[in-house]
C-alpha positions in Angstrom: 142.1 206.2 1.6 140.8 203.4 3.7 141.6 200.6 1.4 145.4 200.7 1.6 145.2 200.7 5.4 142.6 197.9 5.5 144.4 195.4 3.3 147.3 194.7 5.7 144.9 194.3 8.6 142.9 191.7 6.6 146.2 189.8 5.8 147.2 189.9 9.4 143.9 188.5 10.5 144.2 185.7 8.0 147.6 184.8 9.3 146.3 184.7 12.8 143.5 182.4 11.9 145.9 180.1 10.0 148.1 179.9 13.0 145.2 179.2 15.3 144.1 176.4 12.9 147.5 174.7 13.5 147.0 174.6 17.3 145.7 171.2 18.4 143.0 171.1 21.0 143.7 174.6 22.3 147.4 173.8 22.8 149.9 176.6 22.6 152.0 174.4 20.3 152.1 175.4 16.6 152.2 172.0 14.8 154.3 173.2 11.8 157.0 174.3 14.2 156.8 171.0 16.1 157.2 169.2 12.8 160.2 171.3 11.8 161.9 170.4 15.0 161.1 166.7 14.5 162.6 166.7 11.0 165.8 168.4 12.2 166.1 165.9 15.1 165.5 162.9 12.8 168.2 164.1 10.4 170.6 164.7 13.3 170.0 161.3 14.8 170.4 159.5 11.5 174.1 160.3 11.2 173.8 160.2 7.4 171.7 161.7 4.6 168.1 160.5 4.5 165.7 160.1 1.6 162.3 161.7 1.7 160.5 158.4 2.1 162.6 157.4 5.1 161.9 160.7 6.9 158.2 160.5 6.2 158.0 156.9 7.4 160.0 157.6 10.6 157.7 160.6 11.5 154.5 158.9 10.3 153.6 161.7 8.0 152.6 161.9 4.2 155.5 162.4 1.8 153.8 165.5 0.3 153.7 167.2 3.7 157.4 166.2 4.4 158.4 167.6 1.0 156.9 171.0 1.8 158.6 171.2 5.1 162.0 170.1 3.7 161.7 172.6 0.8 161.2 175.4 3.3 164.1 174.2 5.5 166.2 174.0 2.4 165.3 177.6 1.4 166.3 178.8 4.9 169.6 177.0 4.8 168.8 174.6 7.6 168.7 171.5 5.3 170.8 170.7 2.2 169.8 168.3 -0.6 172.2 166.2 -2.7 171.3 166.9 -6.3 172.5 163.4 -7.4 170.6 161.1 -5.1 168.1 163.7 -3.7 168.9 162.8 -0.1 168.6 165.4 2.7 171.1 166.3 5.4 171.5 169.1 7.9 172.6 172.4 6.5 175.7 174.5 7.4 173.6 177.2 9.0 172.7 174.7 11.8 176.4 174.3 12.6 176.6 178.0 13.4 173.3 177.9 15.4 174.6 174.9 17.3 177.8 176.6 18.2 175.9 179.6 19.4 173.6 177.4 21.5 176.7 175.7 23.0 178.2 179.0 23.9 175.0 180.0 25.6 174.2 176.8 27.4 176.7 173.9 27.8 175.0 171.1 29.7 178.1 168.9 29.4 180.4 171.5 31.0 177.9 172.1 33.8 177.3 168.4 34.5 180.9 167.0 34.2 182.1 167.9 37.8 178.9 166.3 39.2 179.4 163.2 37.0 183.0 162.8 38.1 181.9 163.0 41.8 179.2 160.5 41.2 181.7 158.2 39.5 184.1 158.5 42.5 181.3 157.7 44.9 179.7 154.8 43.1 182.8 153.4 41.3 180.7 153.0 38.1 180.8 154.6 34.7 178.6 157.7 34.6 176.9 159.0 31.3 175.0 162.1 30.3 172.3 161.9 27.7 170.2 164.5 26.0 166.7 164.1 24.4 166.4 163.7 20.7 163.1 163.0 19.0 161.8 160.8 21.8 165.1 158.9 22.3 168.2 159.8 24.2 171.7 160.4 22.8 174.9 160.0 24.9 176.7 163.4 25.1 179.3 162.8 27.8 181.0 159.8 29.6 183.1 159.6 32.8 184.6 156.2 32.8 184.7 153.9 35.9 188.0 153.7 37.8 187.7 150.0 38.0 190.3 147.7 36.3 187.5 146.4 34.0 185.0 149.1 33.1 182.0 149.4 30.6 182.7 151.7 27.7 179.9 153.8 26.3 180.3 155.4 22.9 179.6 159.2 22.5 176.7 159.8 20.2 175.1 156.4 20.8 171.4 156.5 20.5 169.5 154.8 23.4 166.2 153.3 22.5 163.2 155.1 24.1 161.5 151.9 25.3 164.4 149.7 26.3 166.8 152.0 28.3 166.5 153.9 31.5 167.6 157.2 30.0 165.4 156.6 26.9 162.4 156.0 29.1 163.1 159.1 31.1 163.3 161.1 27.8 160.0 159.6 26.7 158.4 160.2 30.1 159.0 164.0 29.7 158.1 164.1 26.0 154.8 165.5 24.7 152.0 162.9 24.7 151.9 162.9 20.9 155.5 161.8 20.9 154.8 159.1 23.4 151.9 157.8 21.4 154.0 157.8 18.2 156.9 155.8 19.8 154.6 153.3 21.6 152.7 152.7 18.3 155.9 151.4 16.7 156.9 147.8 16.7 159.1 147.8 19.8 162.3 145.7 19.4 163.1 143.1 22.0 166.9 143.3 22.4 166.9 140.7 25.1 164.3 138.5 26.8 164.0 141.2 29.5 163.3 144.1 27.2 160.1 145.9 28.1 158.0 146.0 24.9 154.3 146.0 26.1 152.8 149.5 25.5 150.5 149.3 28.5 153.3 148.5 30.9 155.5 151.1 29.3 152.8 153.8 29.9 152.7 152.8 33.6 156.5 153.0 33.8 156.5 156.4 32.2 154.0 157.7 34.7 156.0 156.3 37.6 159.2 157.9 36.2 157.5 161.4 36.3 156.6 160.8 40.0 159.7 159.2 41.3 162.3 160.9 39.0 164.4 157.8 38.2 164.4 154.6 36.3 166.4 151.3 36.1 167.1 149.2 33.0 168.5 145.8 33.8 169.5 143.3 31.0 167.2 145.2 28.6 169.6 146.2 25.8 172.4 143.9 26.6 172.5 140.9 29.0 174.6 141.6 32.1 174.5 145.4 31.8 172.3 147.7 33.9 171.7 151.4 34.1 170.1 153.5 36.9 169.2 157.0 35.6 167.6 160.2 36.8 166.5 163.4 34.9 168.0 166.8 34.8 165.3 169.5 34.7 165.2 173.2 34.0 163.4 176.1 35.5 160.2 175.1 33.9 160.7 171.5 35.0 161.3 170.4 31.4 163.8 167.7 30.6 167.2 168.9 29.4 169.2 165.6 30.0 169.6 162.6 32.2 172.5 161.1 34.2 172.9 157.3 34.2 175.1 155.0 36.3 176.2 152.1 34.1 177.5 148.9 35.5 177.2 145.1 35.4 174.2 143.6 37.0 176.4 142.7 39.9 176.7 146.3 40.8 173.7 148.0 39.3 170.4 146.1 39.8 166.7 146.4 40.0 165.5 147.3 42.6 168.3 149.8 42.8 170.5 149.9 45.9 169.1 152.6 48.1 172.5 154.3 48.7 173.2 154.3 45.0 169.8 155.8 44.3 170.3 158.5 46.9 173.7 159.5 45.3 172.2 159.5 41.8 169.2 161.6 42.6 171.3 164.0 44.8 173.5 164.5 41.8 170.7 165.2 39.3 168.9 167.4 41.9 172.1 169.5 42.4 172.4 170.0 38.6 168.7 170.8 38.3 168.9 173.3 41.1 171.6 175.1 39.1 168.9 175.4 36.4 166.3 176.7 38.9 164.2 173.5 38.8 161.8 172.8 41.7 160.9 169.3 40.5 162.9 167.5 43.2 161.4 169.4 46.1 159.1 167.3 48.2 160.7 164.0 47.3 162.9 163.9 50.4 166.1 163.9 48.4 168.9 165.4 50.5 171.3 168.2 49.3 174.5 166.3 49.8 177.7 168.3 50.5 179.5 166.0 48.0 177.6 167.7 45.2 178.1 171.3 46.4 180.8 173.0 44.4 180.2 176.7 45.2 
C-alpha cells in the first residue's frame, strides 16, 4: 500500500532537484525559462524566419541545446517550422498571447499623452522604446512640430551599445545579458560610436544611478538622443522615452531644462506604475505632466 503513494513523491523530489540544478549561483531564475524567452525575443526581433544555426549563434548556445528548446516551443505552438527550408518563426499562439498582454497592459496608450506633452515642451520628436533581448525596439513616435523633423520608423531596433535607449535597456538587463552583448564585436556606426566594453560598463552603471543617457552622433552623424527609463513597481525597466533631434538641439552634455522635462515625463509615467526609482534624485513633479 505504501509503494503507489511513495512513487509520485519520489518523482516530485526529482523534479525539484532538476529545477534547482537549473538555478545559477542561488539565483531565483530558472535558466531554461530564461532561454525560452531569449529565443522568442530573437525570433521577434529578426522580422523573418531564422535557421537553427543563426539562432544558436546569436544566443551563443550549442545547436543541440537550441534544437531541444525549439522542438518544445514548436510542440506548444509558440514556434512554427517551415517544412521546406526548416526555418523557425513565431507561432500563431503568440499572437493571441500578445493581444491578451496588450489588453492587460498597453504602455503605448499610457505613455502617448506624456510623449505629446514632452514634444510640445521641447519641440523635438519623442519616441518610446521597449526592451527586446538586450536591445530596444521603437514602439511609438510623436513627431516634432517643426517644419523639418526627424522621422523614426516604428519597429526599428536600436543597437544596445550605440544608442541612448539601447544602453538604458542594457543597463537594466541581467548581468548575463550585459556580458553576452559586450562580448560581441561592437559595430562602430560613426567615429563617435562607443565600442569599448570597459567604458560601456562604466556608462551602464552611471545610467542606473542617474536614470538618463545621451547618444550624440553615435548611430548617425548630426543626430542625437536624450533618453530616460520607464520603470515599474519593482523598479524594472518596461520602456524608455527619448527626445530625438539634430545635434543643434539635443547635445551632450544635455541642456539642463531639456533633461528636467525628460526625466519629469518618465518619472510621471513610472509613478503610474508605482515605481519609486526616481525618488531621491530631486526630479520635480511638474504640473505639465499631471493629467488626473
